[in-house]
KEMAR-186911 format. One record per residue (C-alpha): residue number from 1; residue in three letters; z, y, x. Coordinates in Angstrom, 1 decimal, always signed. Last residue first. Layout:
n:res:c3:c2:c1
NUM:ALA:Z:Y:X
...
END
This chain:
n:res:c3:c2:c1
483:UNK:-14.9:+50.5:-129.7
482:UNK:-11.1:+49.5:-129.2
481:UNK:-9.3:+47.5:-131.7
480:UNK:-5.5:+47.5:-130.9
479:UNK:-4.0:+44.7:-132.3
478:UNK:-0.2:+45.6:-133.2
477:UNK:+2.3:+42.5:-133.1
476:UNK:+5.7:+43.6:-135.1
475:UNK:+9.2:+44.3:-134.2
474:UNK:+7.9:+47.0:-131.6
473:UNK:+9.1:+46.5:-127.6
472:UNK:+9.5:+50.1:-126.5
471:UNK:+12.4:+50.1:-124.1
470:UNK:+10.7:+47.9:-121.3
469:UNK:+7.4:+49.8:-121.4
468:UNK:+7.4:+52.2:-118.4
467:UNK:+10.4:+50.5:-116.3
466:UNK:+9.1:+47.3:-117.5
465:UNK:+5.3:+47.7:-116.1
464:UNK:+6.9:+49.0:-112.8
463:UNK:+9.4:+46.1:-112.4
462:UNK:+6.5:+43.4:-113.1
461:UNK:+4.1:+45.4:-110.6
460:UNK:+6.6:+45.4:-107.7
459:UNK:+5.6:+48.1:-105.3
458:UNK:+9.1:+50.0:-106.4
457:UNK:+10.5:+53.3:-106.3
456:UNK:+7.4:+54.9:-107.4
455:UNK:+6.3:+58.7:-107.2
454:UNK:+7.0:+58.4:-103.5
453:UNK:+3.8:+59.1:-102.1
452:UNK:+3.3:+55.7:-100.5
451:UNK:+5.4:+53.9:-103.4
450:UNK:+2.6:+54.6:-105.8
449:UNK:+1.3:+56.8:-108.5
448:UNK:+1.6:+56.5:-112.2
447:UNK:-1.9:+58.0:-113.3
446:UNK:-2.7:+57.7:-116.9
445:UNK:-6.3:+56.8:-117.3
444:UNK:-9.3:+57.3:-119.6
443:UNK:-10.7:+57.6:-123.0
442:UNK:-10.8:+54.1:-124.5
441:UNK:-11.6:+54.9:-128.2
440:UNK:-9.5:+53.6:-131.1
439:UNK:-10.0:+52.0:-134.6
438:UNK:-7.4:+51.5:-137.4
437:UNK:-8.0:+48.5:-139.5
436:UNK:-9.0:+48.7:-143.3
435:UNK:-12.5:+49.4:-142.0
434:UNK:-14.3:+52.1:-144.2
433:UNK:-17.4:+51.8:-141.7
432:UNK:-17.0:+55.9:-141.0
431:UNK:-14.0:+55.0:-138.6
430:UNK:-11.6:+58.1:-137.7
429:UNK:-10.4:+58.2:-134.4
428:UNK:-7.1:+57.1:-132.6
427:UNK:-7.2:+57.5:-128.7
426:UNK:-6.8:+55.2:-125.7
425:UNK:-5.5:+55.4:-122.3
424:UNK:-5.7:+52.5:-119.7
423:UNK:-2.7:+52.5:-117.2
422:UNK:-2.6:+53.3:-113.4
421:UNK:-1.0:+52.3:-110.2
420:UNK:-1.4:+53.1:-106.6
419:UNK:-1.5:+50.8:-103.6
418:UNK:-2.0:+51.7:-99.8
417:UNK:-4.3:+49.3:-97.7
416:UNK:-4.2:+48.2:-94.2
415:UNK:-5.3:+50.1:-90.9
414:UNK:-9.0:+49.4:-91.3
413:UNK:-11.2:+50.7:-88.2
412:UNK:-13.1:+54.0:-88.3
411:UNK:-15.5:+56.1:-86.2
410:UNK:-16.8:+59.4:-87.5
409:UNK:-13.6:+60.8:-87.4
408:UNK:-13.5:+60.7:-83.6
407:UNK:-10.1:+60.7:-81.6
406:UNK:-11.0:+57.6:-79.9
405:UNK:-11.2:+55.5:-82.9
404:UNK:-9.6:+57.0:-86.4
403:UNK:-7.8:+54.8:-88.5
402:UNK:-8.3:+53.7:-92.1
401:UNK:-6.2:+53.1:-95.0
400:UNK:-8.2:+51.5:-97.8
399:UNK:-6.9:+52.3:-101.3
398:UNK:-5.9:+49.1:-103.2
397:UNK:-6.0:+50.3:-106.6
396:UNK:-3.4:+48.5:-109.1
395:UNK:-3.8:+48.7:-112.7
394:UNK:-0.8:+47.6:-115.0
393:UNK:-2.2:+47.0:-118.6
392:UNK:+0.6:+47.6:-121.1
391:UNK:-1.5:+50.3:-123.0
390:UNK:-0.9:+53.9:-123.1
389:UNK:-1.6:+55.7:-126.8
388:UNK:-2.8:+59.2:-127.0
387:UNK:-1.9:+62.3:-128.4
386:UNK:-2.9:+65.9:-127.9
385:UNK:-6.6:+65.4:-127.6
384:UNK:-9.6:+66.3:-125.4
383:UNK:-12.4:+64.0:-123.9
382:UNK:-13.1:+61.8:-121.1
381:UNK:-9.5:+62.1:-119.9
380:UNK:-8.0:+62.0:-116.4
379:UNK:-3.9:+61.9:-116.8
378:UNK:-1.2:+63.5:-114.9
377:UNK:+2.5:+62.2:-114.9
376:UNK:+5.5:+64.6:-115.0
375:UNK:+8.7:+62.7:-114.0
374:UNK:+9.5:+65.3:-111.3
373:UNK:+9.3:+67.9:-114.2
372:UNK:+13.1:+66.6:-114.8
371:UNK:+13.8:+64.7:-117.9
370:UNK:+14.9:+65.6:-121.5
369:UNK:+11.4:+65.1:-123.1
368:UNK:+8.9:+63.4:-121.1
367:UNK:+6.0:+65.7:-119.7
366:UNK:+2.5:+64.0:-119.9
365:UNK:-0.4:+66.0:-118.4
364:UNK:-3.9:+66.4:-119.4
363:UNK:-7.4:+67.0:-117.4
362:UNK:-6.8:+65.4:-113.9
361:UNK:-10.1:+65.5:-112.0
360:UNK:-10.9:+62.1:-110.7
359:UNK:-11.4:+61.4:-106.8
358:UNK:-8.8:+58.7:-107.2
357:UNK:-6.5:+59.2:-104.3
356:UNK:-7.1:+62.9:-103.6
355:UNK:-7.7:+63.9:-107.2
354:UNK:-4.4:+62.4:-108.3
353:UNK:-2.6:+63.9:-105.5
352:UNK:-4.0:+67.4:-106.3
351:UNK:-3.6:+67.2:-110.0
350:UNK:+0.2:+66.1:-109.4
349:UNK:+0.6:+68.8:-106.9
348:UNK:-1.1:+71.5:-109.7
347:UNK:+1.6:+70.4:-112.2
346:UNK:+4.5:+70.3:-109.7
345:UNK:+3.3:+73.8:-108.7
344:UNK:+4.2:+75.3:-112.0
343:UNK:+7.3:+73.1:-112.6
342:UNK:+8.8:+74.5:-109.2
341:UNK:+9.7:+73.4:-106.0
340:UNK:+7.7:+70.3:-105.5
339:UNK:+7.0:+69.5:-101.9
338:UNK:+3.9:+67.5:-101.1
337:UNK:+3.2:+67.0:-97.6
336:UNK:+0.3:+69.5:-96.8
335:UNK:-1.1:+71.7:-99.6
334:UNK:-2.8:+74.7:-98.3
333:UNK:-6.3:+74.0:-99.5
332:UNK:-5.4:+72.4:-103.1
331:UNK:-2.9:+75.4:-103.5
330:UNK:-5.8:+77.5:-102.9
329:UNK:-8.0:+75.7:-105.1
328:UNK:-5.1:+75.4:-108.2
327:UNK:-4.9:+79.4:-107.9
326:UNK:-8.4:+80.1:-108.1
325:UNK:-8.6:+77.6:-110.9
324:UNK:-5.7:+79.4:-112.7
323:UNK:-7.4:+82.8:-112.1
322:UNK:-10.8:+81.4:-113.8
321:UNK:-9.0:+80.4:-117.0
320:UNK:-7.0:+83.8:-116.9
319:UNK:-10.5:+85.3:-116.8
318:UNK:-11.7:+83.0:-119.2
317:UNK:-9.2:+83.7:-122.1
316:UNK:-9.8:+82.2:-125.5
315:UNK:-12.5:+79.4:-124.9
314:UNK:-11.7:+78.1:-121.5
313:UNK:-7.9:+79.4:-121.9
312:UNK:-7.5:+76.5:-124.4
311:UNK:-7.7:+74.2:-121.3
310:UNK:-9.7:+71.1:-121.7
309:UNK:-11.9:+71.6:-118.4
308:UNK:-8.7:+72.2:-116.1
307:UNK:-6.8:+75.0:-114.7
306:UNK:-4.6:+75.5:-117.8
305:UNK:-3.8:+71.5:-117.6
304:UNK:-4.4:+70.0:-121.1
303:UNK:-1.0:+68.9:-122.9
302:UNK:-0.3:+65.2:-124.0
301:UNK:+2.3:+64.0:-126.6
300:UNK:+2.7:+59.9:-125.9
299:UNK:+2.4:+57.0:-128.1
298:UNK:+3.7:+54.3:-125.8
297:UNK:+2.7:+50.4:-126.2
296:UNK:+4.3:+47.3:-126.0
295:UNK:+4.3:+44.7:-129.0
294:UNK:+0.7:+43.6:-127.8
293:UNK:-2.6:+42.5:-129.3
292:UNK:-5.6:+44.1:-127.4
291:UNK:-9.3:+43.6:-129.1
290:UNK:-12.4:+44.9:-127.6
289:UNK:-15.0:+45.7:-129.9
288:UNK:-18.6:+44.7:-128.7
287:UNK:-19.6:+43.8:-132.4
286:UNK:-19.7:+40.1:-131.4
285:UNK:-16.0:+40.4:-130.6
284:UNK:-14.3:+40.9:-127.4
283:UNK:-10.9:+39.1:-126.8
282:UNK:-7.3:+39.9:-125.6
281:UNK:-5.1:+37.0:-125.0
280:UNK:-2.1:+36.6:-127.1
279:UNK:+1.4:+38.7:-127.0
278:UNK:-0.1:+41.0:-124.4
277:UNK:+2.3:+42.7:-121.9
276:UNK:+0.1:+42.6:-118.7
275:UNK:+0.5:+42.5:-115.1
274:UNK:-1.5:+42.9:-111.9
273:UNK:-5.2:+43.8:-113.1
272:UNK:-6.8:+44.4:-109.8
271:UNK:-8.6:+47.3:-108.5
270:UNK:-10.8:+47.9:-105.3
269:UNK:-11.2:+51.7:-104.7
268:UNK:-14.2:+53.6:-106.5
267:UNK:-12.5:+54.9:-109.6
266:UNK:-14.8:+54.6:-112.8
265:UNK:-16.6:+57.6:-114.0
264:UNK:-16.7:+59.0:-117.5
263:UNK:-18.7:+58.1:-121.0
262:UNK:-20.0:+55.0:-119.7
261:UNK:-16.3:+53.5:-119.2
260:UNK:-17.3:+50.1:-120.8
259:UNK:-14.3:+50.8:-123.1
258:UNK:-16.0:+53.4:-125.0
257:UNK:-18.6:+50.8:-126.5
256:UNK:-22.3:+51.1:-125.3
255:UNK:-24.7:+53.0:-127.3
254:UNK:-27.4:+52.0:-125.0
253:UNK:-28.9:+55.8:-124.4
252:UNK:-26.0:+57.1:-122.4
251:UNK:-26.4:+54.8:-119.5
250:UNK:-27.9:+57.1:-117.0
249:UNK:-24.8:+58.9:-116.6
248:UNK:-24.9:+62.2:-115.2
247:UNK:-22.4:+63.5:-112.6
246:UNK:-19.8:+66.0:-111.7
245:UNK:-20.0:+67.5:-115.0
244:UNK:-19.5:+71.2:-115.0
243:UNK:-16.4:+72.4:-117.2
242:UNK:-14.9:+74.6:-114.4
241:UNK:-12.1:+71.9:-114.0
240:UNK:-14.9:+69.4:-112.8
239:UNK:-16.0:+66.9:-115.8
238:UNK:-16.2:+63.4:-115.1
237:UNK:-13.1:+62.1:-116.9
236:UNK:-11.4:+58.9:-116.0
235:UNK:-11.9:+55.1:-115.4
234:UNK:-9.8:+51.8:-114.8
233:UNK:-10.7:+50.2:-118.1
232:UNK:-13.4:+48.0:-116.2
231:UNK:-10.5:+46.8:-114.2
230:UNK:-10.1:+44.3:-117.0
229:UNK:-11.6:+41.6:-115.3
228:UNK:-12.6:+38.2:-116.7
227:UNK:-13.3:+39.0:-120.3
226:UNK:-14.9:+42.6:-119.3
225:UNK:-17.2:+41.1:-116.8
224:UNK:-18.6:+38.8:-119.4
223:UNK:-18.7:+41.1:-122.6
222:UNK:-20.4:+44.0:-120.6
221:UNK:-23.2:+41.6:-119.5
220:UNK:-23.8:+40.0:-122.8
219:UNK:-23.9:+43.5:-124.3
218:UNK:-26.2:+44.9:-121.9
217:UNK:-28.8:+42.0:-122.1
216:UNK:-28.6:+42.0:-126.4
215:UNK:-29.1:+46.0:-125.8
214:UNK:-32.3:+45.2:-123.8
213:UNK:-33.8:+42.8:-126.0
212:UNK:-35.0:+39.9:-123.9
211:UNK:-38.7:+39.9:-122.9
210:UNK:-37.9:+41.3:-119.4
209:UNK:-36.1:+38.1:-118.5
208:UNK:-32.7:+36.7:-119.1
207:UNK:-31.0:+33.4:-118.9
206:UNK:-27.3:+33.6:-117.8
205:UNK:-26.2:+30.4:-116.1
204:UNK:-25.4:+31.6:-112.8
203:UNK:-23.8:+34.8:-114.2
202:UNK:-20.1:+35.3:-113.2
201:UNK:-20.9:+34.2:-109.8
200:UNK:-24.0:+36.5:-109.4
199:UNK:-21.8:+39.6:-109.9
198:UNK:-23.9:+41.9:-107.8
197:UNK:-26.8:+39.8:-109.1
196:UNK:-26.2:+40.5:-112.4
195:UNK:-25.6:+44.2:-111.9
194:UNK:-29.3:+44.4:-110.4
193:UNK:-30.7:+42.3:-113.1
192:UNK:-29.1:+44.5:-115.7
191:UNK:-30.4:+47.7:-114.2
190:UNK:-33.9:+46.1:-113.7
189:UNK:-34.0:+45.6:-117.4
188:UNK:-34.1:+49.4:-117.8
187:UNK:-37.3:+49.5:-116.3
186:UNK:-38.3:+52.1:-113.5
185:UNK:-34.6:+52.4:-112.4
184:UNK:-32.1:+55.0:-112.2
183:UNK:-28.4:+54.8:-111.1
182:UNK:-25.5:+56.7:-112.6
181:UNK:-23.9:+53.9:-114.5
180:UNK:-24.4:+51.8:-111.4
179:UNK:-22.1:+53.4:-109.0
178:UNK:-18.7:+53.3:-110.3
177:UNK:-19.7:+50.3:-112.3
176:UNK:-19.8:+48.3:-108.9
175:UNK:-16.2:+49.5:-107.8
174:UNK:-15.1:+49.0:-111.5
173:UNK:-16.0:+45.5:-111.3
172:UNK:-14.0:+44.3:-108.8
171:UNK:-14.8:+43.2:-105.3
170:UNK:-15.2:+39.7:-104.1
169:UNK:-12.5:+37.0:-103.9
168:UNK:-11.3:+37.4:-100.5
167:UNK:-10.7:+41.0:-100.7
166:UNK:-14.2:+41.9:-100.1
165:UNK:-16.6:+38.6:-99.6
164:UNK:-18.9:+39.5:-102.6
163:UNK:-19.0:+43.3:-101.7
162:UNK:-20.5:+42.8:-98.1
161:UNK:-21.2:+46.3:-97.9
160:UNK:-19.9:+48.8:-100.9
159:UNK:-16.7:+50.1:-100.7
158:UNK:-15.6:+51.6:-97.2
157:UNK:-18.7:+50.7:-95.1
156:UNK:-21.0:+52.0:-97.5
155:UNK:-19.0:+55.2:-98.9
154:UNK:-18.3:+56.4:-95.4
153:UNK:-16.9:+55.3:-92.1
152:UNK:-19.1:+54.6:-89.3
151:UNK:-17.9:+51.4:-87.6
150:UNK:-15.0:+50.0:-85.7
149:UNK:-14.5:+46.2:-85.8
148:UNK:-12.2:+44.9:-88.1
147:UNK:-14.6:+43.3:-90.5
146:UNK:-14.4:+42.4:-94.2
145:UNK:-13.0:+45.4:-95.6
144:UNK:-14.3:+48.0:-93.2
143:UNK:-17.5:+46.6:-94.1
142:UNK:-20.6:+46.9:-91.7
141:UNK:-22.5:+49.7:-90.2
140:UNK:-25.1:+50.9:-87.6
139:UNK:-26.3:+54.4:-88.2
138:UNK:-29.4:+55.8:-86.6
137:UNK:-30.2:+59.4:-85.8
136:UNK:-33.3:+61.6:-85.3
135:UNK:-35.2:+60.8:-88.5
134:UNK:-32.9:+58.2:-90.0
133:UNK:-32.8:+54.5:-89.6
132:UNK:-29.9:+53.0:-91.5
131:UNK:-28.9:+49.5:-90.1
130:UNK:-26.8:+47.6:-92.7
129:UNK:-24.5:+44.9:-92.6
128:UNK:-23.3:+41.9:-94.8
127:UNK:-25.8:+43.3:-97.6
126:UNK:-25.2:+42.3:-101.1
125:UNK:-23.4:+45.6:-102.2
124:UNK:-26.4:+47.5:-100.3
123:UNK:-29.2:+45.5:-101.8
122:UNK:-27.6:+45.8:-105.4
121:UNK:-27.2:+49.5:-105.0
120:UNK:-30.8:+49.7:-103.8
119:UNK:-32.2:+48.0:-106.8
118:UNK:-30.5:+50.4:-109.0
117:UNK:-32.0:+53.6:-107.4
116:UNK:-30.3:+57.0:-106.9
115:UNK:-28.3:+56.5:-103.6
114:UNK:-31.3:+55.5:-101.5
113:UNK:-33.1:+58.2:-103.3
112:UNK:-32.0:+60.9:-101.2
111:UNK:-30.9:+63.8:-102.6
110:UNK:-28.0:+65.2:-100.3
109:UNK:-28.6:+63.0:-97.1
108:UNK:-27.2:+64.9:-94.2
107:UNK:-25.8:+62.9:-91.4
106:UNK:-23.4:+64.2:-88.4
105:UNK:-20.1:+62.9:-90.4
104:UNK:-17.6:+64.8:-88.1
103:UNK:-15.8:+64.7:-85.0
102:UNK:-18.1:+62.8:-82.4
101:UNK:-21.4:+64.5:-83.5
100:UNK:-19.9:+67.9:-84.4
99:UNK:-22.1:+69.5:-81.1
98:UNK:-25.0:+67.7:-83.0
97:UNK:-25.3:+69.9:-85.9
96:UNK:-27.6:+68.6:-88.5
95:UNK:-28.0:+65.5:-87.2
94:UNK:-30.5:+63.3:-89.5
93:UNK:-30.4:+61.1:-92.7
92:UNK:-33.5:+62.5:-95.0
91:UNK:-35.8:+60.1:-93.3
90:UNK:-34.2:+57.1:-94.9
89:UNK:-35.3:+53.8:-93.4
88:UNK:-33.1:+51.0:-94.4
87:UNK:-32.8:+47.6:-92.6
86:UNK:-30.5:+45.2:-94.0
85:UNK:-28.5:+42.8:-91.7
84:UNK:-28.3:+39.2:-90.3
83:UNK:-29.7:+38.1:-93.9
82:UNK:-27.8:+35.6:-96.2
81:UNK:-26.4:+38.2:-98.3
80:UNK:-29.8:+40.0:-98.8
79:UNK:-31.9:+36.9:-99.6
78:UNK:-29.0:+35.8:-101.6
77:UNK:-28.7:+38.4:-103.6
76:UNK:-32.2:+38.5:-104.4
75:UNK:-32.1:+35.4:-106.2
74:UNK:-33.1:+36.5:-109.7
73:UNK:-35.4:+39.2:-108.3
72:UNK:-37.1:+36.2:-106.6
71:UNK:-37.6:+34.0:-109.6
70:UNK:-38.8:+37.0:-111.6
69:UNK:-41.6:+37.7:-109.1
68:UNK:-42.6:+34.0:-108.9
67:UNK:-43.0:+34.1:-112.9
66:UNK:-44.9:+37.1:-112.7
65:UNK:-47.4:+36.0:-110.1
64:UNK:-49.2:+39.3:-109.1
63:UNK:-46.6:+40.9:-106.8
62:UNK:-46.3:+37.7:-104.7
61:UNK:-42.9:+38.3:-103.2
60:UNK:-42.7:+38.2:-99.2
59:UNK:-45.2:+41.3:-98.8
58:UNK:-43.7:+43.9:-100.9
57:UNK:-40.2:+42.3:-100.9
56:UNK:-39.8:+42.8:-96.8
55:UNK:-38.2:+40.0:-95.1
54:UNK:-38.3:+40.5:-91.4
53:UNK:-38.3:+38.1:-88.7
52:UNK:-38.1:+38.5:-85.0
51:UNK:-36.1:+41.7:-85.0
50:UNK:-35.6:+43.2:-81.6
49:UNK:-34.6:+46.6:-82.6
48:UNK:-37.3:+48.7:-81.1
47:UNK:-40.0:+46.1:-81.4
46:UNK:-39.2:+45.6:-85.0
45:UNK:-39.0:+49.2:-85.7
44:UNK:-42.6:+49.4:-83.8
43:UNK:-44.0:+46.8:-86.2
42:UNK:-42.6:+48.3:-89.5
41:UNK:-43.9:+51.7:-88.5
40:UNK:-47.3:+50.2:-87.5
39:UNK:-47.5:+48.5:-91.3
38:UNK:-46.8:+51.8:-92.7
37:UNK:-49.6:+53.5:-91.2
36:UNK:-49.0:+55.7:-88.2
35:UNK:-49.2:+59.9:-88.0
34:UNK:-48.2:+61.0:-84.5
33:UNK:-46.8:+64.5:-84.2
32:UNK:-47.1:+65.5:-80.3
31:UNK:-44.3:+67.4:-78.5
30:UNK:-45.4:+70.8:-76.7
29:UNK:-43.2:+72.9:-78.7
28:UNK:-40.2:+70.6:-77.9
27:UNK:-38.1:+68.0:-80.0
26:UNK:-40.6:+67.4:-82.9
25:UNK:-39.5:+64.7:-85.1
24:UNK:-42.3:+61.9:-85.6
23:UNK:-44.1:+62.3:-88.9
22:UNK:-44.0:+59.2:-91.4
21:UNK:-47.1:+57.7:-92.8
20:UNK:-47.7:+55.3:-95.8
19:UNK:-43.9:+55.9:-97.2
18:UNK:-43.6:+53.7:-100.5
17:UNK:-42.2:+56.3:-103.0
16:UNK:-38.7:+56.2:-104.7
15:UNK:-37.5:+59.5:-102.9
14:UNK:-38.1:+57.8:-99.8
13:UNK:-36.7:+54.2:-99.9
12:UNK:-37.6:+51.2:-97.9
11:UNK:-35.6:+47.8:-98.6
10:UNK:-36.0:+45.6:-95.3
9:UNK:-34.2:+42.4:-94.8
8:UNK:-33.5:+40.7:-91.6
7:UNK:-34.0:+37.3:-90.4
6:UNK:-31.9:+34.7:-88.3
5:UNK:-33.7:+31.3:-88.1
4:UNK:-31.6:+28.5:-89.3
3:UNK:-34.6:+26.7:-90.6
2:UNK:-37.7:+28.0:-88.8
1:UNK:-39.5:+30.2:-91.3
END
């Protein structure tokens, strides 16, 4: 290839299988269905989109040479990030109602493998731009975070594309894990290769191949990312209010510690760790336990929401439990500007706000004693408990605010970011190893809110953290061991 020539990358996903022929959409009874080979399809695609050079892994990587293949896998992020754009053929993408083309998202892709595979996650997050070729429509997208030109707005443009250049220093760990923990791969090692390529700046010197023990590989990855980015703690419950699971994790068989978030789901916006109140640096031991030394922590009594998955009504009075969920849905649908008028609606409104911002279902709430119900705060937890501990790690989400272009909700442009704040939540548990030290689980997040909705009077992280923990400094440093 000529030095400096523009080239394009080509991942192909159709339920995980290579397409050998693809029917052309019939637009009329007289239309002819034409079957083509995959090579012919690529040739026509290059002609239609004026693509001069196309990098396609099946052709451009010597599949018979294991060493060469491994070398190419390790530099996949360079291939995709330096391409002019990536092309993805996804036949499940099509217009389901043309009359709404300019007002709502016109594509339907409910079960497509593009959203299920580890490799396509890396390809999307490494790409600057992407062209999705569907059955009867094409989508051209770039990142809303790194480019201020209008584009179609969805998860790709809002969170995934051009990941390494987002927010001037790359995206955060929670963003990648939000997707990665639910992706599949033919080989478990491929999940690690995919994640390492997404965070390639952290792992330039990491030596990994298919012979490495998979548990060792995962341990090295999670130790490294957690030592650099505590947004890994910004996760919550994975269960709908009715008790059904939103997603099924593909990481359950690896016995990973709770602080990795594999029992829940991470929030998707970019998250920064703004301020901590540690008396010495936190660290991770070889046994994968996370150690946080601090004088500042709070034990909180908490109560499950009546309409949520851990409600006592779920087992004692299912009819009332379902009525509570119906009331919640009605409140959610009718709620505009939040106006809290009673404690019962305050509980629902807090849960609705948390879901609208983080996409996490609130499972419990904390109501401080001797204060009004305006001080109620929701939590999203992976398991039930009546007492928990919040840690002095102020996690700040940068929630993308978009502007509709030309009255179309399909086209969007970045207008800025709203900020919301969270605290990690842990729970003490009984350790069967007879350890003399108390052991804890990471079980979710405590939602503080943000200035945008009026829950916080300040956007200064130091003021926010000291307003929560400033009056609870203990005499001795406590080391929280989180497994």
